[in-house]
C-alpha positions in Angstrom: 141.0 116.4 171.0 137.9 118.5 171.4 134.4 117.0 171.7 133.5 118.5 168.3 136.5 116.8 166.7 135.6 113.5 168.3 132.1 113.8 166.9 133.4 114.5 163.5 135.8 111.5 163.6 132.9 109.2 164.6 130.7 110.6 161.8 133.5 110.0 159.2 133.9 106.5 160.6 130.2 105.9 160.2 130.3 107.1 156.6 133.3 104.9 155.9 135.4 107.9 155.0 138.4 107.5 157.3 141.8 107.4 155.8 144.6 105.3 157.4 145.8 108.1 159.7 142.3 108.9 161.0 141.5 105.2 161.4 144.6 104.7 163.5 143.7 107.8 165.6 140.2 106.5 166.3 141.5 103.1 167.2 143.9 104.7 169.7 141.1 106.8 171.2 138.8 103.8 171.6 141.6 101.9 173.3 142.0 104.6 175.9 138.4 105.7 176.5 135.8 103.1 177.6 133.0 105.6 177.5 133.9 106.6 173.9 134.0 102.9 173.0 130.5 102.5 174.5 129.2 105.5 172.5 130.7 104.2 169.3 129.1 100.8 170.0 125.7 102.4 170.4 126.2 104.1 167.0 126.9 100.8 165.4 124.0 99.2 167.1 121.7 101.9 165.9 122.8 101.3 162.3 122.3 97.6 162.6 118.8 98.1 164.0 117.8 100.4 161.1 119.3 98.0 158.6 117.3 95.2 160.0 114.0 97.1 160.1 114.5 98.5 156.6 114.9 94.9 155.3 111.4 94.0 156.7 108.0 94.9 155.6 107.5 97.1 158.7 110.6 99.1 157.9 108.6 102.0 156.4 106.4 102.3 159.4 109.3 102.1 161.8 111.1 105.0 160.1 107.9 107.1 160.1 107.3 106.5 163.8 110.9 107.2 164.7 110.9 110.4 162.7 107.8 111.6 164.4 109.1 110.8 167.9 112.4 112.6 167.2 110.5 115.6 166.0 108.4 115.5 169.1 111.5 115.3 171.3 112.9 118.2 169.4 109.9 120.3 170.3 110.2 119.4 173.9 114.0 119.8 174.1 114.7 122.8 171.9 118.4 122.6 172.6 118.8 119.2 170.9 120.5 120.2 167.6 121.1 116.6 166.5 117.4 115.8 166.0 117.2 117.3 162.5 120.3 115.5 161.4 118.8 112.2 162.6 115.5 112.9 160.8 117.4 113.7 157.6 119.5 110.6 157.8 116.4 108.3 158.4 114.6 109.8 155.4 117.7 109.5 153.3 118.0 105.8 154.3 114.6 105.2 152.9 115.9 106.4 149.5 119.3 104.6 149.6 120.5 101.4 151.2 123.5 101.9 153.4 125.2 99.9 156.1 126.3 102.9 158.2 124.3 105.9 159.4 127.3 108.2 159.4 127.2 111.6 161.0 124.8 110.7 163.9 126.2 111.5 167.3 126.2 108.7 169.9 123.6 110.7 171.9 121.3 110.5 169.0 121.8 106.7 168.9 121.0 106.5 172.6 117.8 108.6 172.1 116.4 106.4 169.3 117.2 103.2 171.1 115.4 104.6 174.2 112.4 105.5 172.1 111.8 102.0 170.8 112.7 100.3 174.1 116.0 98.5 173.0 119.2 98.4 174.9 122.7 96.8 174.5 121.6 93.7 176.3 118.9 92.7 173.9 120.6 94.1 170.8 122.2 90.7 169.9 118.8 89.0 170.0 117.4 91.7 167.7 120.2 91.1 165.1 120.3 87.4 164.4 123.0 86.1 162.2 121.6 85.6 158.7 124.6 84.3 156.8 128.2 83.3 157.4 131.3 83.5 155.3 132.4 79.8 154.8 135.1 80.1 152.2 137.6 82.7 151.0 140.0 83.0 148.1 140.8 86.7 148.4 143.2 89.1 149.9 140.4 90.9 151.8 140.7 90.9 155.6 137.7 88.9 156.9 139.4 87.8 160.2 137.2 90.1 162.2 134.0 88.6 161.0 133.5 86.0 163.7 129.8 86.3 164.5 128.5 86.0 161.0 126.6 88.5 158.9 123.4 90.4 160.0 120.9 92.5 158.1 122.6 95.5 156.7 126.1 94.1 156.6 127.8 94.8 153.3 130.6 92.5 152.0 132.9 94.7 150.0 136.3 93.6 148.5 138.3 94.4 145.4 139.4 91.0 144.1 139.1 87.3 144.8 136.2 85.0 145.8 134.1 84.6 148.9 131.5 82.0 149.6 128.6 83.0 151.9 126.0 80.6 153.3 122.6 81.8 154.4 120.7 80.3 157.3 118.2 79.0 154.7 120.9 76.8 153.1 121.5 79.0 150.1 125.1 79.4 149.1 126.4 82.4 147.2 129.8 82.7 145.6 130.9 86.3 145.3 133.4 87.3 142.7 135.2 90.6 143.2 135.2 93.5 142.8 132.2 93.1 145.0 129.6 95.1 147.0 126.9 92.7 148.4 124.5 93.5 151.2 122.7 91.1 153.5 119.0 92.2 153.6 117.3 89.2 155.2 117.6 85.4 155.9 116.8 84.6 152.3 117.7 87.8 150.4 120.5 90.1 149.4 121.2 93.3 147.5 123.9 93.3 144.8 125.2 96.8 144.5 127.8 95.7 142.0 129.9 92.7 141.1 129.1 89.1 140.1 127.7 86.2 142.1 126.3 82.7 141.7 123.5 81.6 144.0 122.5 78.0 144.6 119.5 76.7 146.5 120.4 73.8 148.9 116.9 72.6 149.8 113.3 73.8 150.1 114.2 76.3 152.8 115.9 78.5 150.2 113.1 78.6 147.7 112.2 82.2 146.9 115.7 83.4 147.6 115.8 87.0 146.3 118.5 89.2 144.8 117.7 92.8 144.4 119.6 95.3 142.4 119.2 98.9 141.1 117.5 97.6 137.9 115.2 94.9 139.3 114.6 91.8 141.4 115.4 88.1 140.9 113.5 85.4 142.7 115.0 81.9 142.7 112.5 79.0 142.4 114.8 76.2 143.5 117.7 76.6 141.1 121.2 77.9 140.4 121.8 81.3 138.7 124.4 83.9 138.1 123.9 87.7 138.5 126.1 90.6 137.3 125.5 94.2 138.2 127.5 96.9 136.5 128.5 100.3 138.0 125.7 101.8 135.9 123.2 99.7 137.8 122.2 97.6 134.8 122.1 93.9 135.7 122.1 90.5 133.9 120.7 87.2 135.1 121.9 83.9 133.7 119.9 80.7 134.7 122.3 77.8 135.0 119.7 75.4 136.4 116.0 75.5 137.2 113.8 78.6 137.0 114.1 82.3 138.0 111.5 85.0 138.0 113.0 88.3 136.8 111.2 91.6 137.6 112.3 95.1 136.3 112.2 98.1 138.6 109.1 99.2 136.7 107.3 95.9 137.6 107.6 94.0 134.3 107.9 90.2 135.1 109.5 87.4 133.1 110.0 83.7 134.0 113.4 82.4 132.8 114.3 78.7 132.5 117.6 76.9 132.3 120.1 78.3 129.8 118.1 81.5 129.4 119.5 85.0 130.2 118.1 88.5 130.5 119.5 92.0 130.8 117.5 94.4 133.0 118.0 98.2 132.7 115.4 99.4 135.2 112.4 100.3 133.1 112.9 97.6 130.4 114.5 94.3 129.8 115.7 92.1 126.9 116.4 88.4 126.5 120.0 87.5 125.6 120.9 84.7 123.2 121.6 82.2 126.0 123.1 81.9 129.5 126.9 82.4 129.6 128.1 79.8 132.0 131.7 80.9 131.5 131.0 84.3 132.9 130.7 83.1 136.5 132.8 81.1 139.0 130.4 78.6 140.4 132.3 77.3 143.4 135.6 77.8 145.3 138.5 75.4 144.9 138.8 72.8 147.6 141.3 73.5 150.4 144.4 71.2 150.6 145.3 70.1 154.1 149.0 70.2 153.3 151.5 70.7 150.5 151.2 67.7 148.2 153.2 66.7 145.1 154.9 69.2 142.8 157.6 69.8 140.2 159.8 72.9 140.5 162.3 74.2 137.9 164.1 77.1 139.6 166.6 77.6 136.7 169.4 78.4 139.3 172.1 76.3 137.7 175.1 78.4 136.8 175.8 76.6 133.5 174.9 73.6 131.4 171.9 72.5 129.4 170.1 70.7 132.2 167.6 72.4 134.5 166.9 70.1 137.5 163.6 69.5 139.3 163.8 70.5 143.0 160.2 69.5 143.8 158.9 66.3 145.4 156.6 63.4 144.8 155.5 64.2 141.2 158.4 64.0 138.8 159.6 60.5 139.7 163.1 61.2 138.5 162.0 62.2 135.0 161.5 65.9 135.4 164.9 67.3 134.5 164.4 69.7 131.6 167.0 69.9 128.8 167.7 72.8 126.4 166.6 72.2 122.8 167.4 74.4 119.8 165.2 74.7 116.7 166.8 72.9 113.7 166.3 76.1 111.7 169.1 77.7 113.8 169.1 80.4 116.4 170.5 80.8 119.9 169.5 78.5 122.7 168.1 79.4 126.1 170.3 81.8 128.1 170.8 81.9 131.8 169.9 85.3 133.3 169.1 86.9 136.6 165.5 86.4 137.8 163.3 87.5 140.7 164.8 84.6 142.8 168.4 84.0 141.8 168.8 82.4 138.3 166.3 82.4 135.5 166.3 81.6 131.7 165.6 83.6 128.6 164.0 81.9 125.6 164.8 83.7 122.3 161.9 82.4 120.3 163.7 79.5 118.6 164.4 77.2 121.5 162.7 75.4 124.3 163.2 72.9 127.1 162.0 69.3 127.0 161.2 67.0 129.9 160.0 63.5 130.3 157.7 64.5 133.0 154.3 63.7 131.5 152.2 66.4 133.2 148.9 66.0 135.0 146.1 64.2 133.2 142.4 63.8 132.8 140.3 66.0 135.1 142.7 66.0 138.0 143.2 69.3 139.9 146.4 71.1 139.0 148.2 74.5 139.3 151.0 76.1 137.3 152.8 79.1 138.8 155.8 81.0 137.4 157.5 84.3 136.9 157.5 85.6 133.3 159.0 88.6 131.6 157.3 89.4 128.3 159.2 91.9 126.0 157.6 95.2 125.0 158.1 94.2 121.3 156.3 90.9 121.9 155.3 89.5 118.5 152.1 87.9 117.3 153.7 84.5 117.0 155.8 84.5 120.2 153.4 83.6 123.0 152.8 79.9 122.7 153.5 78.3 125.0 155.1 78.9 128.4 154.5 75.3 129.5 152.4 72.6 127.8 151.5 69.0 127.8 148.7 66.7 126.7 147.5 66.1 123.1 146.4 68.6 120.5 144.7 66.0 118.3 141.3 65.9 120.0 139.0 68.3 121.7 139.6 69.2 125.4 142.7 67.0 125.7 145.5 69.7 125.7 146.8 71.9 128.5 148.8 74.8 127.4 149.7 77.9 129.4 150.7 80.8 127.1 150.7 84.5 126.6 147.9 85.2 124.3 148.8 86.4 120.8 145.5 85.7 118.9 143.3 88.8 118.9 140.2 86.9 117.9 140.5 84.8 121.1 141.2 87.6 123.6 143.4 90.6 124.3 147.0 90.1 123.2 149.7 89.9 125.8 147.5 88.5 128.5 147.9 85.3 130.5 146.1 82.4 128.8 145.2 78.8 129.3 144.1 76.7 126.3 142.6 73.2 126.2 142.0 73.0 122.4 139.9 74.6 121.1 138.7 76.6 124.1 140.6 79.1 126.2 140.5 81.4 129.2 142.3 84.8 128.8 143.1 87.3 131.5 143.0 91.1 131.3 146.4 92.3 132.6 148.8 93.3 129.8 152.1 91.7 130.5 154.0 93.3 127.6 156.1 95.7 129.6 159.5 94.0 129.8 159.1 93.5 133.6 158.8 90.4 135.7 155.3 89.3 136.7 154.2 86.4 138.8 151.4 84.3 137.2 149.4 81.3 138.2 146.8 79.1 136.6 144.6 76.9 138.9 142.2 74.1 137.8 139.9 72.3 140.1 136.8 70.0 139.8 133.3 70.2 141.2 131.8 67.8 143.8 131.7 65.0 141.2 135.3 65.7 140.1 134.3 67.3 136.8 136.5 70.2 135.6 135.5 72.8 133.2 137.8 75.5 131.7 135.0 78.1 131.9 133.8 77.6 135.5 136.7 75.9 137.3 139.8 77.8 136.2 141.3 80.7 138.1 144.0 83.0 136.7 146.3 85.1 139.0 148.7 87.9 138.0 151.0 89.4 140.6 149.1 87.7 143.4 145.7 89.0 142.4 142.8 87.0 141.0 142.3 88.1 137.4 138.9 89.2 136.0 138.9 87.3 132.7 138.5 89.1 129.4 137.4 85.9 127.7 136.2 82.5 128.9 135.1 79.4 127.0 133.1 76.5 128.5 134.7 73.1 127.7 135.2 70.0 129.8 138.9 69.4 130.6 140.2 65.9 130.0 144.0 66.1 129.4 145.3 63.2 127.4 148.6 61.9 128.6 148.5 58.4 126.9 148.5 59.8 123.4 151.1 62.4 124.3 153.6 59.8 125.5 152.8 56.8 123.3 152.0 58.5 120.0 153.6 61.9 120.1 156.5 60.7 122.2 157.2 63.7 124.5 156.6 64.9 128.0 156.0 68.5 129.2 157.5 71.3 127.1 158.7 74.6 128.4 158.6 77.3 125.7 157.2 75.3 122.8 153.7 75.4 121.2 151.9 72.1 121.8 150.5 72.3 118.3 153.9 72.4 116.7 155.2 68.9 115.8 157.8 67.8 113.3 156.5 68.4 109.8 153.4 70.3 110.9 152.6 74.0 111.0 151.7 75.5 114.3 149.5 78.2 112.6 149.7 81.9 113.3 150.4 81.3 117.0 154.0 80.4 116.2 156.3 77.7 117.4 158.0 79.0 120.5 157.7 81.4 123.3 160.0 84.4 123.6 160.7 85.9 127.0 162.1 85.2 130.5 161.0 82.5 132.9 161.8 81.8 136.5 160.6 79.5 139.3 158.2 77.3 137.3 156.1 75.1 139.6 153.5 72.5 138.6 151.3 71.1 141.4 148.8 68.3 141.5 146.3 70.3 143.6 144.6 73.7 143.4 146.7 76.4 144.9 145.0 78.7 147.3 145.1 82.5 147.2 147.6 82.3 150.1 149.8 79.8 148.3 150.0 81.9 145.2 151.0 85.0 147.2 153.5 83.0 149.3 155.1 81.7 146.1 155.3 85.3 144.7 156.6 86.9 147.9 158.6 84.1 149.6 159.2 81.5 146.8 157.5 78.9 148.9 154.0 77.6 149.6 151.8 78.9 152.4 152.4 75.6 154.2 155.6 73.8 154.7 157.0 72.5 151.4 159.8 70.4 152.8 
């Protein structure tokens, strides 16, 4: 490979424009050429240095001085063609925040470093770690981030959740798709995505989030921010006080439960803060596989589906076929993603004496589902359900949404009566999809459908089309002692003898396989292991 081709490859790497083939090519070259590795390292160091300085008040002066020195060097060494490119890049950086200064040759990096008296030895001291990734519920590869985040680092991922802790004690939960830049020990720039920031102590007061449309300054509080691809942003104050400033300089102080939309030159108050629009914390990590019920539906015949889980069913979890008294065919055994499965025709269900998981306890439900293309408006409730439908917040029903006024039809749904969380992936294609619903509590054990429920479809964390805020307190006593039933598979929890289930219908129609109920919050890895391997990420024996 020629020197010119190598320079082009480094430039594309700096701009983040390498495809998989070129990335593999660069990795191979670096592995065989120590000098090239050193040059590439200098290029990275230069970019970090510039990111750090542009995050400080003296950043403008630094860029001006550097440009002047490079131009002076260009006059002295007329053969240096890279100087103009460096000047152009520096001036462009003043206009647009970037992590990389792509297109600068390693020689240019060495020149600038020499001008300001820095070298590889003291580079680490110049770029202190400002924040650290402390939690992850995402498929993004963060294994390489071992030294923490420095000024200029951008955290970019498509789906999932990450928790970042700043050195000032501020914790930030990032909800993908996400592009978030570290700009200082107590500040960040949200290019797009959603986040929730919470101040830990007085060190974090004044924590600042910048965006294309304005600036938000936290005065010891908890708030959510959303930045759209257009650059418009919203701030929702969950606790305390936040100062909001538009790009044009207009300032507003917002208090708890207040919200504002910033469009750059203007702003407008919203009706109230939408707590359900943000995930406020990551689910706790389980040290090991705990208790669960599993219906694999692998029996070749018969009306009984056995529980092959451990620790949760207590011998009561076998599910038996039930047929509606109005007639119709019972459940059918079919082929599923993992051996046998069942098909429910819309007039039958399975009943178990397993009571479910009650009160505010963490829980997860995972399963394969096949929703027909001709899915009807009264055929989505419910995939699995338990609890009581008689009082507010005491039900737990996983379904395929069929009520347009409560979210997009054909999407994964969890309802707690009367509130719901609805996903955005349309499942009405006649194909098998893996789904999971995860509930977890906060530090005090409180669980809320709006802020502590995660939906997964095909291993990816769903962005939700609709969320309602309501405390979860699933009632098992009333279910067992008054309504006299355990968990149902394929039956609407609202449908009881002699009572109408409303427009949602009585039964679910579609295919089901590998239905698992756990008494802990499944991790992103667990959900994907169940989908790909039909087992938990840990040992489930």
